[in-house]
C-alpha positions in Angstrom: 85.5 -37.4 -86.8 82.6 -39.8 -87.5 83.3 -42.4 -90.1 80.5 -42.9 -92.7 79.1 -46.3 -93.5 76.7 -47.2 -96.4 74.6 -50.2 -95.3 72.8 -51.8 -98.3 70.4 -54.5 -97.3 66.7 -55.0 -98.3 66.0 -56.8 -95.0 64.3 -54.1 -93.0 64.6 -55.7 -89.6 68.3 -56.6 -90.0 69.0 -53.1 -91.6 67.4 -51.4 -88.6 69.3 -53.6 -86.1 72.6 -53.0 -87.8 72.0 -49.3 -88.2 71.2 -49.0 -84.5 74.3 -50.9 -83.4 76.6 -49.0 -85.8 75.2 -45.6 -84.7 75.6 -46.6 -81.1 79.3 -47.4 -81.9 79.7 -43.9 -83.2 79.4 -44.4 -87.0 77.3 -42.2 -89.3 75.1 -44.8 -91.1 73.0 -44.4 -94.2 70.8 -47.5 -94.8 69.6 -48.1 -98.4 67.3 -51.0 -99.4 68.1 -51.7 -103.1 70.5 -51.1 -105.9 68.8 -47.9 -107.2 69.3 -46.3 -103.8 72.9 -47.5 -103.7 73.7 -45.8 -107.0 71.8 -42.6 -106.0 73.7 -42.4 -102.7 77.1 -43.1 -104.3 76.5 -40.4 -107.0 76.8 -37.7 -104.3 78.5 -39.2 -101.3 81.6 -41.4 -100.8 81.3 -43.3 -97.5 84.4 -44.6 -95.6 83.1 -48.2 -95.9 80.2 -50.2 -97.5 78.4 -53.1 -95.9 76.2 -54.9 -98.5 74.0 -57.9 -98.8 74.6 -60.0 -102.0 70.9 -60.4 -102.8 69.1 -57.1 -103.3 66.6 -55.8 -105.8 67.8 -54.0 -109.0 71.5 -54.4 -108.2 73.2 -57.3 -106.4 76.1 -57.0 -104.0 78.4 -58.5 -106.6 77.2 -55.8 -109.1 77.8 -53.2 -106.4 81.5 -54.3 -105.9 82.0 -54.2 -109.7 80.4 -50.7 -109.9 82.5 -49.3 -107.0 85.8 -50.8 -108.2 85.5 -50.6 -112.0 83.1 -47.6 -112.7 83.6 -45.3 -109.7 87.2 -46.5 -109.3 87.0 -46.3 -105.5 89.0 -48.4 -103.1 86.4 -48.1 -100.3 86.4 -51.2 -98.1 83.4 -53.4 -98.9 82.1 -56.0 -96.5 79.6 -58.4 -98.1 77.0 -60.1 -95.9 74.8 -62.9 -97.3 72.8 -66.0 -96.5 73.9 -67.2 -99.9 77.4 -67.9 -98.7 78.1 -70.6 -101.2 81.7 -70.8 -102.5 80.8 -69.3 -105.9 79.4 -66.1 -104.3 82.3 -65.8 -101.9 84.9 -66.2 -104.6 83.2 -63.8 -107.0 83.0 -61.2 -104.2 86.7 -61.5 -103.4 87.8 -61.6 -107.1 85.9 -58.3 -107.7 87.5 -56.6 -104.7 85.4 -57.3 -101.6 87.4 -56.7 -98.4 85.5 -59.3 -96.3 82.6 -61.7 -96.4 80.2 -62.6 -93.5 77.6 -65.3 -93.7 74.1 -64.6 -92.3 72.9 -64.6 -89.6 75.2 -61.6 -88.9 76.5 -61.0 -85.4 76.4 -57.2 -84.9 79.4 -57.5 -82.6 81.4 -59.5 -85.2 80.5 -57.0 -87.8 81.7 -54.1 -85.6 85.1 -55.8 -85.2 85.4 -56.4 -88.9 84.4 -52.8 -89.7 87.0 -51.4 -87.2 89.7 -53.7 -88.7 88.9 -52.5 -92.3 88.8 -48.8 -91.4 92.1 -49.1 -89.5 93.7 -50.6 -92.6 92.6 -47.5 -94.6 94.1 -45.0 -92.1 97.6 -46.6 -92.0 
């Protein structure tokens, strides 16, 4: 069974690269570019895992974590990626319920390992 990943990042080049690598690894990937698309997607689909940038138009990654955990009440693993990896952002992400945090530039190979680790936690 294919595991579904929601990739939320407004960087078109990085989004395309990560989508390609994740699909090649066997995941079903839906790439959205801003917070409006995140909310629209989550209104009708519940992915197995979310990978999100912190800085996005309309809805930040921090707001996404809060939305998923406190409004949708879902325990989907959320991996945050960001070039704004300052301590405040990292702590806010974890306090709200992020599963992991990766600073940009993101290594697709490292992301694949972290995704597999998070998905294996949810199947135990």
